[in-house]
Backbone as numpy.savetxt, mean C-alpha at the origin, in Angstrom:
# Nx Ny Nz CAx CAy CAz Cx Cy Cz
0.59 -14.17 1.70 0.20 -13.37 2.83 -1.15 -12.73 2.53
-2.01 -12.74 3.52 -3.32 -12.11 3.40 -3.48 -11.13 4.55
-3.89 -9.92 4.22 -4.11 -8.86 5.20 -5.58 -8.45 5.17
-6.10 -8.09 6.34 -7.48 -7.64 6.45 -7.49 -6.31 7.19
-8.41 -5.45 6.81 -8.51 -4.17 7.50 -9.76 -3.42 7.11
-9.86 -2.21 7.65 -11.02 -1.36 7.43 -10.65 -0.16 6.58
-11.52 0.17 5.66 -11.34 1.35 4.82 -11.39 2.59 5.72
-10.46 3.50 5.49 -10.45 4.74 6.26 -10.09 5.91 5.34
-10.53 7.09 5.72 -10.23 8.28 4.92 -8.81 8.73 5.18
-8.18 9.23 4.13 -6.83 9.77 4.26 -6.87 11.29 4.28
-5.73 11.87 4.01 -5.62 13.33 4.00 -6.04 13.94 2.68
-6.24 13.09 1.66 -6.65 13.59 0.35 -5.52 14.22 -0.44
-4.27 13.89 -0.09 -3.13 14.48 -0.77 -2.43 13.54 -1.73
-2.80 12.28 -1.76 -2.12 11.30 -2.60 -2.21 11.64 -4.08
-3.30 12.29 -4.49 -3.49 12.58 -5.92 -2.37 13.46 -6.47
-1.79 14.33 -5.63 -0.70 15.19 -6.08 0.48 14.32 -6.55
0.77 13.28 -5.80 1.87 12.39 -6.14 1.48 11.39 -7.22
0.30 10.85 -7.10 -0.16 9.81 -8.04 -0.28 10.33 -9.46
-0.51 11.61 -9.63 -0.69 12.18 -10.97 0.63 12.43 -11.69
1.75 12.28 -11.02 3.04 12.56 -11.64 3.38 11.50 -12.69
3.73 11.95 -13.89 4.06 11.03 -14.99 5.18 10.07 -14.63
6.17 10.56 -13.90 7.30 9.71 -13.52 6.82 8.49 -12.72
5.88 8.70 -11.81 5.31 7.58 -11.05 4.41 6.72 -11.94
3.54 7.38 -12.70 2.59 6.63 -13.53 3.31 5.70 -14.51
4.43 6.13 -15.06 5.20 5.26 -15.95 5.63 3.98 -15.23
6.00 4.11 -13.98 6.41 2.95 -13.19 5.22 2.10 -12.75
4.09 2.74 -12.44 2.89 2.01 -12.06 2.39 1.13 -13.19
2.56 1.59 -14.44 2.14 0.78 -15.60 2.83 -0.59 -15.58
4.10 -0.61 -15.21 4.83 -1.86 -15.15 4.35 -2.79 -14.05
3.71 -2.24 -13.05 3.21 -3.03 -11.93 1.76 -3.43 -12.12
0.93 -2.46 -12.53 -0.51 -2.68 -12.64 -0.96 -3.07 -14.05
-0.11 -2.82 -15.04 -0.50 -3.08 -16.42 -1.14 -1.87 -17.08
-1.39 -0.84 -16.32 -1.97 0.40 -16.83 -1.74 1.50 -15.82
-2.23 2.68 -16.11 -2.03 3.79 -15.18 -2.87 3.59 -13.92
-2.38 4.13 -12.83 -3.09 4.02 -11.55 -4.10 5.16 -11.41
-5.21 4.86 -10.77 -6.17 5.89 -10.41 -5.42 6.93 -9.58
-5.65 8.22 -9.80 -4.88 9.25 -9.09 -5.30 9.43 -7.63
-5.05 8.43 -6.85 -5.33 8.46 -5.42 -5.07 7.09 -4.84
-5.12 6.99 -3.53 -4.92 5.70 -2.88 -6.13 5.38 -2.01
-6.33 4.10 -1.78 -7.34 3.65 -0.83 -6.59 3.30 0.45
-7.02 3.88 1.56 -6.38 3.62 2.84 -7.10 2.51 3.58
-6.31 1.54 4.05 -6.84 0.41 4.81 -6.15 0.38 6.16
-6.92 0.55 7.22 -6.36 0.53 8.57 -6.30 -0.92 9.07
-5.11 -1.30 9.55 -4.91 -2.67 10.05 -4.57 -2.65 11.53
-4.84 -3.77 12.19 -4.52 -3.90 13.61 -4.17 -5.35 13.91
-3.75 -5.58 15.12 -3.44 -6.92 15.62 -2.47 -7.67 14.71
-2.81 -8.90 14.34 -1.90 -9.73 13.53 -1.70 -9.15 12.12
-2.72 -8.50 11.59 -2.58 -7.87 10.27 -1.55 -6.74 10.32
-1.53 -6.00 11.41 -0.53 -4.95 11.57 0.87 -5.56 11.64
1.01 -6.66 12.35 2.31 -7.32 12.45 2.80 -7.77 11.07
1.89 -8.33 10.27 2.27 -8.74 8.91 2.63 -7.53 8.05
1.88 -6.44 8.20 2.18 -5.23 7.44 3.55 -4.67 7.85
3.87 -4.74 9.13 5.20 -4.30 9.58 6.29 -5.14 8.92
6.03 -6.44 8.71 7.01 -7.29 8.02 7.22 -6.79 6.59
6.16 -6.35 5.93 6.30 -5.77 4.58 7.08 -4.46 4.64
6.78 -3.65 5.62 7.52 -2.39 5.78 9.00 -2.65 5.99
9.31 -3.67 6.79 10.71 -4.02 7.02 11.35 -4.50 5.74
10.63 -5.29 4.95 11.16 -5.76 3.67 11.44 -4.58 2.74
10.61 -3.53 2.85 10.78 -2.33 2.03 11.90 -1.43 2.57
12.44 -1.77 3.73 13.50 -0.96 4.33 12.98 0.24 5.08
11.71 0.21 5.48 11.10 1.33 6.18 11.22 1.11 7.69
11.58 2.15 8.37 11.73 2.14 9.82 10.42 1.73 10.49
10.50 0.84 11.45 9.30 0.41 12.19 9.44 0.74 13.67
10.16 1.80 13.99 10.41 2.15 15.38 9.15 2.54 16.14
8.09 2.94 15.43 6.84 3.30 16.10 6.15 2.08 16.70
6.52 0.90 16.27 5.91 -0.33 16.78 6.57 -0.73 18.09
5.85 -1.52 18.87 6.44 -2.03 20.10 7.56 -3.01 19.76
8.47 -3.20 20.69 9.56 -4.15 20.47 9.01 -5.55 20.18
7.98 -5.95 20.93 7.39 -7.28 20.74 6.81 -7.42 19.32
6.07 -6.42 18.87 5.46 -6.49 17.54 6.53 -6.45 16.45
7.54 -5.61 16.63 8.64 -5.52 15.66 9.38 -6.86 15.57
9.62 -7.50 16.71 10.29 -8.80 16.72 9.43 -9.88 16.05
8.12 -9.85 16.30 7.23 -10.81 15.64 7.23 -10.60 14.14
7.26 -9.33 13.71 7.28 -9.03 12.28 8.55 -9.56 11.63
9.66 -9.50 12.34 10.93 -9.99 11.80 10.92 -11.50 11.59
10.06 -12.20 12.32 9.97 -13.66 12.21 9.12 -14.11 11.02
8.37 -13.20 10.42 7.49 -13.55 9.30 8.32 -13.69 8.03
8.13 -14.79 7.35 8.88 -15.06 6.11 8.24 -14.32 4.95
8.96 -13.35 4.42 8.49 -12.58 3.27 9.35 -12.86 2.03
10.13 -13.92 2.08 11.08 -14.18 0.99 10.39 -14.47 -0.34
9.16 -14.93 -0.33 8.46 -15.24 -1.58 7.62 -14.07 -2.10
7.73 -12.90 -1.44 6.98 -11.72 -1.84 7.95 -10.76 -2.52
7.62 -10.38 -3.77 8.51 -9.52 -4.53 8.26 -8.04 -4.21
9.32 -7.36 -3.81 9.28 -5.92 -3.56 9.68 -5.21 -4.84
8.82 -4.34 -5.33 9.06 -3.60 -6.58 9.38 -2.15 -6.24
10.53 -1.70 -6.69 10.99 -0.35 -6.34 10.38 0.71 -7.25
9.85 1.76 -6.64 9.36 2.94 -7.35 10.39 4.04 -7.08
11.02 4.50 -8.13 12.07 5.51 -7.98 11.47 6.90 -7.79
12.07 7.66 -6.89 11.69 9.04 -6.70 12.37 9.92 -7.74
12.11 11.20 -7.70 12.70 12.12 -8.66 12.65 13.54 -8.13
13.36 14.42 -8.79 13.40 15.83 -8.46 12.85 16.61 -9.65
11.89 17.50 -9.39 11.32 18.30 -10.47 11.11 19.72 -9.98
11.71 20.65 -10.71 11.59 22.08 -10.40 11.92 22.37 -8.94
12.98 21.72 -8.45 13.43 21.93 -7.09 12.62 21.22 -6.02
11.61 20.47 -6.43 10.77 19.75 -5.47 11.10 18.26 -5.54
11.28 17.66 -4.38 11.63 16.25 -4.31 10.37 15.40 -4.18
10.28 14.38 -5.01 9.21 13.39 -4.94 9.87 12.08 -4.56
9.56 11.57 -3.39 10.26 10.41 -2.84 9.92 9.11 -3.52
10.74 8.12 -3.25 10.53 6.78 -3.77 9.55 6.00 -2.91
9.29 4.78 -3.33 8.37 3.91 -2.61 8.67 2.46 -2.97
8.03 1.57 -2.27 8.09 0.15 -2.59 6.66 -0.33 -2.81
6.47 -1.13 -3.85 5.14 -1.66 -4.16 5.16 -3.18 -4.07
4.04 -3.74 -3.67 3.84 -5.18 -3.61 2.55 -5.50 -4.35
2.61 -6.34 -5.37 1.41 -6.71 -6.11 0.45 -7.45 -5.19
-0.84 -7.16 -5.37 -1.86 -7.76 -4.53 -3.19 -7.83 -5.27
-4.16 -8.41 -4.61 -5.54 -8.41 -5.06 -6.39 -7.99 -3.87
-7.36 -7.12 -4.12 -8.25 -6.65 -3.06 -9.64 -7.21 -3.32
-10.32 -7.55 -2.24 -11.69 -8.05 -2.39 -12.49 -7.74 -1.13
-13.81 -7.77 -1.31 -14.74 -7.65 -0.20 -15.52 -8.96 -0.15
-16.38 -9.09 0.85 -17.22 -10.29 0.93 -18.11 -10.42 -0.29
-18.59 -9.28 -0.81 -19.56 -9.28 -1.90 -18.96 -9.22 -3.30
-17.68 -8.85 -3.40 -17.09 -8.61 -4.72 -15.89 -9.50 -4.96
-15.72 -9.89 -6.23 -14.53 -10.62 -6.65 -13.31 -9.73 -6.48
-12.16 -10.31 -6.65 -10.92 -9.55 -6.45 -10.63 -8.60 -7.62
-9.87 -7.56 -7.29 -9.38 -6.59 -8.27 -7.87 -6.50 -8.10
-7.16 -6.50 -9.21 -5.70 -6.38 -9.16 -5.34 -5.00 -8.61
-4.34 -4.98 -7.75 -3.91 -3.73 -7.13 -2.47 -3.87 -6.66
-1.99 -2.89 -5.95 -0.67 -2.96 -5.34 -0.70 -2.20 -4.02
0.01 -2.73 -3.06 0.24 -2.03 -1.80 1.43 -1.12 -2.05
1.28 0.13 -1.70 2.33 1.12 -1.93 2.83 1.62 -0.58
4.13 1.46 -0.34 4.72 1.94 0.91 5.73 3.03 0.57
5.33 4.30 0.73 6.25 5.40 0.44 7.44 5.38 1.39
8.59 5.83 0.91 9.77 5.89 1.76 9.56 6.81 2.94
8.85 7.89 2.71 8.54 8.84 3.78 7.04 8.81 4.02
6.65 8.22 5.13 5.23 8.13 5.45 5.05 8.16 6.95
3.94 8.71 7.39 3.60 8.69 8.81 2.63 7.56 9.12
2.14 6.91 8.08 1.16 5.84 8.26 1.85 4.55 8.71
1.72 4.21 9.97 2.26 2.95 10.45 1.18 1.88 10.41
-0.05 2.26 10.69 -1.16 1.31 10.76 -2.08 1.40 9.55
-1.65 2.13 8.52 -2.50 2.33 7.35 -1.77 1.85 6.10
-2.42 0.96 5.37 -1.90 0.47 4.10 -2.48 1.35 3.00
-1.62 1.80 2.09 -2.08 2.57 0.94 -2.13 1.63 -0.26
-3.28 1.59 -0.93 -3.50 0.68 -2.05 -3.75 1.48 -3.31
-3.08 1.06 -4.41 -3.30 1.69 -5.71 -3.87 0.65 -6.66
-4.62 1.11 -7.64 -5.20 0.24 -8.66 -5.51 1.08 -9.89
-5.83 0.41 -10.98 -6.20 1.13 -12.20 -7.56 1.80 -12.08
-8.37 1.32 -11.17 -9.73 1.82 -11.01 -9.87 2.56 -9.68
-10.93 3.35 -9.58 -11.27 4.03 -8.33 -11.89 2.99 -7.41
-11.11 2.48 -6.47 -11.53 1.33 -5.66 -12.75 1.61 -4.80
-12.86 2.80 -4.25 -14.03 3.11 -3.42 -15.32 2.96 -4.22
-15.29 3.42 -5.46 -16.48 3.34 -6.31 -16.69 1.92 -6.83
-15.64 1.32 -7.36 -15.75 0.00 -7.97 -16.21 -1.06 -6.97
-15.71 -0.98 -5.74 -16.08 -1.96 -4.71 -17.18 -1.44 -3.79
-17.72 -0.26 -4.10 -18.79 0.36 -3.30 -18.40 0.41 -1.82
-17.26 1.07 -1.54 -16.71 1.11 -0.20 -16.97 2.44 0.49
-17.19 2.36 1.79 -17.25 3.53 2.65 -16.35 3.26 3.85
-16.01 4.31 4.58 -15.18 4.14 5.76 -15.78 3.09 6.68
-14.93 2.21 7.19 -15.37 1.16 8.10 -15.61 -0.19 7.42
-15.80 -0.19 6.08 -15.97 -1.47 5.38 -14.70 -2.30 5.50
-14.87 -3.62 5.61 -13.74 -4.53 5.72 -13.36 -5.03 4.33
-12.06 -5.13 4.10 -11.53 -5.68 2.85 -10.39 -6.63 3.16
-10.08 -7.46 2.17 -8.95 -8.38 2.26 -7.98 -8.07 1.15
-6.70 -8.16 1.45 -5.63 -7.98 0.47 -4.81 -9.25 0.43
-4.73 -9.86 -0.75 -3.90 -11.05 -0.93 -2.69 -10.66 -1.74
-1.51 -10.84 -1.19 -0.31 -10.54 -1.94 -0.06 -11.65 -2.94
0.31 -11.27 -4.16 0.53 -12.26 -5.22 1.97 -12.26 -5.69
């Protein structure tokens, strides 16, 4: 599966979650090293959104915000060869940190070779049209990205 979208700014709150040792220990198993303490947001639309909804469905995430037609199209997409990796949540000092599902991928631009990464779908998220991407490196800097730049994500 290949997804395309535009870089967009997020709320700037991912670093709070990404910095947690419990998550970082699990990210090492997916990325091979610790993840940069933040996510890169990629806004998708049209067919890319439908494919992303199929990933969300595979992760067990509600897709009720999508139209019935788009949700039905997403259900028809074969995701059986894509491995969903579970990120366990935890409770610390009375605060709950939710779980997520990760999918290994590679991100690239027209000008740059691919970089290993993972698509991260938190169990609790308001982002229906936004893919959150994690990697060992600061992707905005490494790929020289600004809002509106187009990128491709290839699931591996």
